[in-house]
C-alpha positions in Angstrom: 50.8 91.7 46.8 48.9 93.7 44.1 46.5 92.6 41.4 49.3 92.8 38.8 51.7 90.6 40.8 53.9 88.2 38.8 55.8 85.2 40.0 59.5 85.4 39.0 62.1 82.8 38.8 65.2 81.6 37.0 65.2 78.9 34.3 68.3 78.0 32.4 70.0 81.2 33.4 67.1 83.5 32.3 64.5 85.4 34.3 61.0 84.0 33.6 57.7 85.4 34.9 54.3 83.9 35.4 51.2 86.1 35.8 48.9 85.2 38.6 45.1 84.9 38.1 42.7 87.0 40.2 42.7 85.7 43.8 40.4 86.6 46.7 43.7 87.5 48.5 43.9 90.6 46.4 40.6 91.9 47.8 41.6 91.7 51.4 41.9 95.2 52.9 45.4 96.6 53.3 46.2 97.7 56.9 49.7 99.1 56.1 50.9 97.8 59.4 54.1 96.1 58.4 57.0 98.1 59.8 54.8 100.9 61.3 53.8 101.3 64.9 50.2 101.2 66.2 48.9 104.5 67.5 46.1 105.4 69.9 44.2 108.7 69.9 41.4 109.7 72.3 39.3 112.4 70.6 36.7 114.2 72.7 34.1 116.9 72.4 31.9 118.2 75.2 28.2 118.4 76.1 27.0 115.3 74.2 24.5 115.2 71.3 20.9 114.6 70.3 20.7 110.7 70.6 17.7 110.4 68.2 19.8 112.0 65.4 23.0 110.1 66.4 22.0 106.4 66.3 22.0 104.8 62.8 18.6 103.3 61.9 20.0 99.9 61.0 22.6 97.6 62.5 25.1 95.4 60.9 28.4 95.4 58.9 29.2 96.8 55.5 26.2 97.7 53.4 23.7 96.6 56.1 23.9 100.0 57.8 24.1 103.7 56.9 25.4 106.7 58.7 22.9 108.7 60.8 22.2 112.5 60.3 24.8 113.5 62.9 27.5 111.3 61.3 27.0 112.2 57.6 30.3 114.1 57.4 32.2 110.8 58.1 31.0 109.2 54.9 34.5 109.1 53.4 35.6 107.0 56.4 32.6 104.7 56.8 34.6 101.6 55.8 37.1 102.4 58.6 34.5 103.3 61.2 32.6 101.5 63.9 29.6 103.1 65.6 28.8 101.6 69.0 25.5 102.6 70.6 23.4 101.6 73.6 26.5 101.5 76.0 26.4 102.9 79.5 29.0 104.5 81.7 28.4 102.7 84.9 29.4 105.2 87.6 27.3 107.3 90.0 26.1 110.4 88.2 26.7 112.8 91.0 28.9 115.4 89.2 27.1 117.0 86.3 29.1 116.2 83.2 32.3 115.4 85.1 31.0 112.0 86.4 30.7 110.9 82.8 34.0 112.4 81.8 35.9 110.6 84.6 34.0 107.4 84.1 34.8 107.3 80.4 38.4 108.4 80.8 39.4 106.2 83.8 36.8 103.5 83.9 36.0 104.4 87.6 33.9 106.8 89.5 35.2 110.2 90.5 36.4 110.8 94.1 34.9 113.7 96.1 32.1 116.1 95.5 31.1 118.8 93.0 33.3 121.4 94.8 36.4 119.2 95.1 36.9 116.1 93.1 39.6 114.0 91.4 40.0 110.7 89.7 40.8 107.3 91.3 43.0 106.0 88.5 44.9 107.0 85.4 43.0 107.8 82.2 42.9 105.3 79.3 45.5 107.3 77.3 48.0 107.0 80.1 47.3 103.3 80.7 48.1 102.8 77.0 51.0 105.1 77.0 52.6 103.2 79.9 52.6 100.1 77.6 53.3 101.4 74.1 54.7 104.9 74.6 58.1 104.1 75.9 60.1 104.3 72.6 59.2 107.8 71.5 60.3 111.3 72.4 56.9 111.9 74.1 55.3 109.0 75.9 52.0 110.8 75.2 50.8 114.1 74.0 47.9 116.0 75.5 46.5 118.5 73.0 43.3 120.4 72.2 41.6 122.9 70.0 39.9 125.6 72.1 40.2 124.4 75.7 42.2 124.7 78.9 41.0 121.4 80.3 42.5 118.0 79.4 40.9 114.6 79.5 44.1 113.0 80.7 45.2 112.0 84.3 48.2 110.2 85.7 46.2 109.4 88.8 44.5 111.2 91.8 45.2 114.9 91.8 47.4 114.7 88.8 45.6 116.1 85.7 47.8 116.5 82.7 48.0 120.0 81.2 46.6 120.5 77.7 48.4 122.3 74.9 45.8 124.0 72.6 47.9 126.9 71.3 48.9 126.0 67.8 52.1 128.1 67.9 53.3 126.8 71.2 52.4 123.2 70.1 54.5 123.7 67.0 57.5 125.0 69.0 57.3 122.1 71.4 57.2 119.4 68.8 59.0 120.9 65.7 61.1 123.7 67.2 64.9 123.9 67.7 65.3 120.3 68.8 63.4 118.6 66.0 65.3 116.9 63.1 63.8 115.3 60.0 65.1 111.8 59.1 68.5 112.2 57.5 68.7 115.9 58.3 72.2 117.1 59.4 72.3 119.4 62.3 74.0 120.1 65.6 72.1 118.7 68.6 71.1 121.6 70.9 74.0 121.7 73.5 71.5 122.7 76.1 70.1 119.2 76.2 73.2 117.8 77.7 73.3 120.5 80.3 69.6 119.9 81.2 70.4 116.2 81.7 73.4 116.9 83.9 71.3 119.2 86.1 68.7 116.4 86.6 71.4 113.9 87.4 73.0 116.3 90.0 69.8 116.6 92.1 68.7 113.0 92.1 70.9 112.2 95.2 69.2 115.0 97.2 65.8 113.9 96.0 66.4 110.3 97.3 67.6 111.6 100.7 64.5 113.8 100.9 62.2 110.9 100.1 63.5 109.0 103.1 62.3 111.7 105.5 58.8 112.2 104.1 55.4 111.0 105.3 53.1 108.8 103.1 51.1 111.6 101.5 54.2 113.6 100.6 55.9 110.5 99.2 53.0 110.0 96.8 53.2 113.7 95.7 57.0 113.4 95.3 56.7 110.2 93.3 54.2 111.8 90.9 56.7 114.6 90.4 59.6 112.2 89.9 57.6 110.4 87.3 57.6 113.6 85.3 61.3 114.1 85.9 62.1 110.5 84.7 60.0 111.1 81.6 61.9 114.3 80.9 65.2 112.5 81.3 64.1 109.9 78.7 62.9 112.7 76.4 66.2 114.5 76.5 68.1 111.3 75.8 65.9 110.6 72.7 66.3 114.1 71.4 70.0 113.4 71.1 69.4 110.2 69.1 69.0 110.1 65.3 65.4 110.4 64.3 63.5 107.3 63.1 63.8 106.8 59.3 60.1 107.3 58.4 59.7 108.5 54.8 56.6 110.6 55.4 58.2 112.6 58.3 58.8 116.2 57.4 58.7 119.5 59.4 55.2 121.0 59.0 54.6 124.7 58.2 54.7 127.0 61.2 51.2 128.1 62.2 50.1 131.7 62.9 51.2 133.2 66.2 47.6 133.8 67.2 44.1 132.7 66.4 42.0 135.3 68.2 38.2 134.9 68.7 36.1 136.8 66.2 33.1 138.5 67.7 33.5 136.3 70.8 33.5 133.1 68.6 36.6 130.9 68.6 38.2 130.1 65.2 37.2 126.4 65.6 37.8 125.1 62.1 41.0 127.1 61.5 42.6 125.9 64.8 41.4 122.4 64.4 42.8 122.2 60.8 46.3 123.3 61.8 46.4 121.3 65.0 45.2 118.2 63.1 48.0 118.6 60.6 50.7 119.0 63.2 49.4 116.1 65.2 49.4 113.9 62.1 53.0 114.8 61.5 54.0 114.2 65.1 52.6 110.7 64.8 54.3 110.2 61.3 57.6 111.3 62.8 57.1 108.9 65.8 57.3 111.8 68.2 54.5 109.9 70.1 52.2 106.9 69.7 49.5 108.0 72.2 47.6 111.2 72.1 44.5 112.8 73.6 42.7 115.6 71.8 40.0 117.8 73.4 38.1 119.6 70.7 35.9 121.2 73.4 35.7 120.4 77.0 32.7 119.3 78.9 30.5 122.1 80.3 31.9 124.5 77.7 29.8 127.4 76.7 31.5 128.4 73.5 29.7 130.4 70.9 29.6 128.2 67.8 29.1 129.5 64.2 25.4 130.5 63.7 24.5 129.6 67.3 22.4 132.1 69.2 23.8 131.2 72.6 26.7 129.2 74.3 26.7 125.5 73.8 26.0 124.4 77.4 23.2 127.0 77.7 21.6 125.7 74.6 21.7 122.1 75.8 19.6 123.1 78.8 17.4 126.0 77.5 16.8 125.4 73.8 13.2 124.1 73.6 11.8 121.2 71.6 14.1 119.1 69.4 17.0 121.5 69.9 18.0 122.1 66.3 21.0 124.4 67.3 22.3 121.7 69.7 22.1 119.2 66.8 23.9 121.7 64.5 26.7 122.0 67.0 27.0 118.2 67.2 27.3 118.1 63.4 30.0 120.8 63.6 32.0 118.7 66.1 31.8 115.6 64.0 32.8 117.6 60.9 35.9 118.6 62.9 36.5 115.0 63.7 36.3 114.2 60.0 38.9 116.9 59.3 41.2 115.3 61.9 40.8 111.9 60.2 41.6 113.5 56.8 44.9 114.8 58.2 45.9 111.3 59.3 44.7 109.8 56.0 46.7 112.2 53.9 50.0 110.8 55.1 51.1 107.7 53.3 52.5 104.7 55.2 53.4 101.6 53.1 50.5 100.8 50.8 48.0 102.6 53.1 48.0 105.7 55.2 48.8 106.8 58.8 45.1 106.4 59.6 45.4 102.7 58.8 47.8 102.3 61.7 45.7 104.3 64.2 42.9 103.5 66.5 40.9 106.7 67.1 38.3 106.7 69.9 35.8 109.5 69.6 33.3 110.2 72.4 31.6 112.8 74.6 31.0 112.7 78.4 27.2 112.4 78.2 24.6 111.5 75.6 21.8 114.1 75.9 23.3 117.3 77.3 20.1 118.5 79.1 19.6 115.3 81.1 23.4 114.5 81.7 22.5 110.9 80.8 25.3 108.3 81.0 23.3 105.8 79.0 23.5 105.9 75.2 27.1 107.3 75.5 28.3 108.2 71.9 31.2 106.0 70.8 33.1 106.0 67.5 36.2 103.9 66.7 37.9 105.1 63.5 41.0 104.2 61.6 42.5 101.0 60.3 43.3 99.6 63.8 45.9 97.5 62.0 43.1 95.0 61.3 42.6 94.2 65.0 39.1 95.6 65.4 36.0 95.2 63.3 35.4 98.1 61.0 32.4 99.4 58.9 29.8 98.4 61.4 27.0 99.7 63.6 26.8 97.6 66.8 24.0 98.3 69.3 23.6 97.0 72.8 20.0 96.6 74.1 21.1 95.9 77.6 23.0 99.1 78.5 26.2 97.2 78.4 29.3 98.4 80.3 31.3 100.9 78.2 34.5 99.6 79.8 34.2 96.6 77.6 34.9 98.8 74.6 38.0 100.3 76.4 39.3 96.8 77.3 38.9 95.6 73.7 40.8 98.6 72.5 43.7 98.0 74.9 43.9 94.4 74.0 43.9 95.2 70.3 47.0 97.3 70.9 48.8 94.2 72.3 48.3 95.2 75.9 47.7 92.2 78.2 45.0 93.9 80.3 43.1 91.4 82.5 40.3 93.9 83.5 39.3 97.5 83.5 37.2 99.6 85.9 36.0 99.2 89.4 32.7 98.5 91.3 29.7 98.5 88.9 31.9 99.4 86.0 34.4 96.5 86.5 34.8 94.1 83.6 37.1 91.3 82.7 35.5 90.9 79.2 35.9 93.0 76.1 33.1 93.7 73.6 33.4 90.6 71.4 31.2 92.3 68.7 34.0 94.7 67.8 36.9 92.2 68.1 38.3 90.5 65.1 
């Protein structure tokens, strides 16, 4: 309903209208959720921040709080943003940076030591994808900007590969097999052949499985999970695309984005990846996505920085103004990402209104590797399921897994608990739940 809504009816065979007065109903925020799926995005940058510049000075909802220095580039999205501070990743901090990465992503401690480690459980994007990702071409997409390391795992010793090359990403999602809604075209005949090849080997795979030991069965099962997902993807590529009005084929990116004087083209790559990701979501290619802007322990040379990022977190003296500048850069990139989502209309709102975007880093202060004060942002409309436009602060170093559990439940996932050992929780964070 809009402010200029009229009631219409029939009286003695003629159409009559009655204008409505102003109602509080008209001021309720539009979530644009009707008829559109909910999406989840896990957005990550590495090496943390400067906590004293990150945390907003005031707490509260609406006009009670203001963005901090590190978050100023998100002003356009403040009404669709929650800043959560004071939370703690409650895992043993034995792997510099990676303990925090694994604790955040999976809710559990890493297994092994610094020379050989893995995860104990799937990452949050894969937990969510298992529940809401089954109707799309890709159950989940693992993407990045300037990285070769993902933040996504299927389970122990099964880290998902990341696609950070814009041209390869475009070919994968919008290449020969992609069709816009209503677009005529011949389905690639190779799809049927690929499906028949998979069908032909399944009998041999089942016979092999009966002869394997426990460890090999686990490895084979992980491989078969990928095969099953490929089978489903090939089947969906042969179906008519969903009739979503905003879905169009994006422009093809450049073939290469080479470093310039040893510095990656951060903003250029992020801009084109953000636009393609937004269209992949708008075309219902996927509903779950992870995006690694930079990986933890990265030592990239950022614009105007005198040294690599990781080196600066440990060796820049004093208040570390260059580290703060890099944090600001990463949050500006996040703002660009949100702008790409918000530019796509869905109903009376935008794609962003139907997204829950979790933005975080593996540590708070890079030079101490601290797992307290972990930076957390939840952006998007969240289809009205989570509180927006607020700064919530915990003064008890509360368990960060409460946030993860609240997010999963807001997506309609009946998750009883999350985490293990000290990070285990059966409760969400009530302060962010509607």
